[in-house]
KEKE-3310 file (N, C-alpha, C; in steps of 0.2 Angstrom, whole numbers, plus 5000, padded with zeros to 4 digits):
npx = (5324:5326:5338:5339:5352:5354:5350:5360:5372:5370:5370:5383:5390:5386:5391:5405:5406:5404:5414:5425:5423:5424:5438:5444:5440:5446:5460:5461:5458:5469:5480:5477:5478:5492:5498:5506:5502:5503:5509:5517:5526:5532:5538:5547:5555:5561:5567:5577:5584:5589:5598:5607:5613:5618:5627:5636:5642:5647:5657:5665:5669:5677:5687:5693:5698:5707:5717:5721:5728)
npy = (5410:5425:5438:5456:5466:5478:5475:5466:5474:5483:5475:5470:5482:5486:5475:5477:5489:5486:5477:5486:5495:5486:5482:5495:5498:5487:5490:5503:5498:5490:5500:5507:5498:5496:5506:5513:5514:5530:5530:5518:5522:5532:5526:5517:5526:5532:5521:5519:5531:5530:5518:5524:5534:5526:5518:5528:5532:5520:5518:5529:5526:5514:5520:5528:5518:5511:5521:5522:5511)
npz = (5372:5364:5366:5364:5355:5362:5375:5379:5377:5387:5399:5398:5400:5413:5420:5418:5424:5437:5440:5438:5448:5460:5459:5460:5473:5480:5478:5484:5498:5499:5499:5511:5520:5520:5525:5540:5557:5565:5578:5577:5567:5573:5584:5578:5572:5583:5589:5578:5579:5592:5590:5582:5590:5601:5593:5589:5601:5605:5596:5599:5612:5609:5602:5612:5621:5613:5611:5624:5626)
capx = (5322:5331:5339:5341:5358:5354:5350:5367:5377:5368:5372:5390:5392:5385:5396:5411:5406:5404:5421:5430:5422:5427:5445:5446:5439:5451:5466:5460:5459:5476:5484:5475:5481:5499:5500:5508:5499:5508:5512:5522:5531:5536:5542:5552:5560:5564:5572:5582:5588:5593:5603:5613:5617:5622:5632:5642:5645:5651:5663:5670:5672:5682:5693:5697:5701:5713:5722:5724:5732)
capy = (5417:5429:5445:5460:5469:5484:5472:5463:5479:5486:5470:5470:5489:5485:5470:5480:5495:5483:5475:5491:5498:5482:5483:5501:5497:5483:5494:5507:5495:5488:5505:5509:5493:5496:5512:5511:5520:5535:5527:5513:5525:5536:5521:5515:5532:5533:5516:5520:5536:5527:5514:5528:5537:5521:5516:5533:5532:5514:5519:5534:5522:5510:5524:5530:5512:5509:5526:5521:5504)
capz = (5372:5362:5369:5359:5356:5367:5382:5380:5378:5394:5404:5398:5403:5420:5423:5418:5429:5444:5441:5439:5455:5464:5458:5463:5480:5483:5477:5490:5504:5500:5501:5517:5525:5520:5530:5547:5561:5567:5583:5575:5563:5578:5588:5574:5571:5589:5589:5574:5582:5598:5588:5579:5596:5604:5589:5589:5607:5606:5592:5602:5617:5607:5600:5618:5624:5609:5612:5631:5626)
cpx = (5328:5332:5341:5348:5359:5354:5357:5372:5376:5371:5380:5393:5391:5390:5403:5412:5407:5411:5426:5429:5425:5435:5447:5445:5444:5458:5466:5462:5466:5481:5483:5479:5489:5502:5501:5504:5505:5512:5518:5527:5535:5540:5548:5557:5564:5569:5578:5587:5592:5599:5609:5616:5621:5628:5638:5645:5650:5658:5668:5673:5678:5688:5697:5701:5707:5718:5725:5729:5739)
cpy = (5421:5436:5450:5463:5474:5481:5469:5468:5482:5481:5470:5476:5488:5480:5473:5486:5492:5480:5480:5494:5493:5482:5489:5501:5493:5486:5499:5504:5493:5494:5507:5504:5493:5502:5510:5516:5524:5533:5522:5517:5529:5532:5519:5520:5533:5527:5517:5526:5534:5522:5518:5531:5532:5519:5521:5533:5526:5515:5524:5530:5518:5514:5526:5524:5510:5514:5525:5515:5506)
cpz = (5369:5365:5364:5360:5362:5374:5384:5381:5385:5400:5404:5401:5411:5424:5423:5423:5436:5445:5442:5446:5460:5464:5461:5471:5484:5483:5483:5497:5505:5502:5508:5522:5525:5524:5537:5551:5564:5573:5582:5571:5568:5582:5584:5573:5577:5590:5585:5576:5588:5596:5585:5585:5599:5600:5589:5595:5608:5602:5595:5608:5615:5605:5606:5621:5620:5610:5619:5631:5624)
residu = (MET:ASP:MET:ASN:VAL:TYR:SER:LEU:GLU:TRP:LEU:ALA:ARG:GLU:ARG:LEU:ALA:ASP:ALA:ARG:ALA:ARG:VAL:ALA:ARG:GLU:ALA:TRP:VAL:ARG:THR:VAL:ARG:LEU:ARG:ARG:PRO:TRP:ARG:VAL:ALA:LEU:GLY:LEU:ALA:LEU:ILE:GLY:LEU:GLY:HIS:ARG:ILE:VAL:GLY:GLN:ARG:ALA:ARG:GLU:ARG:GLU:ALA:LEU:VAL:SER:GLU:ALA:SER)
# end
C-alpha cells in the first residue's frame, strides 16, 4: 500500500512534535528535581553560619592561648 507525501509529512511532523514535547517535559522535570526544598537550603545555610562562627572563636581562642604562653 502506497502512502502519499502529505501523509508521510504529517506523520513526521507529529512524531517530531511528540519527541520535542517529551524532551521539554524531561528537561523541566530535571530542573525541578535539582532544586532543594527550602528547609534543606535553610538548614545548610545555618550549618555554614555555625561553622564560620565556631571557626572564628577557635582562632580567637588560639590567639589568646599563644599570647598567654
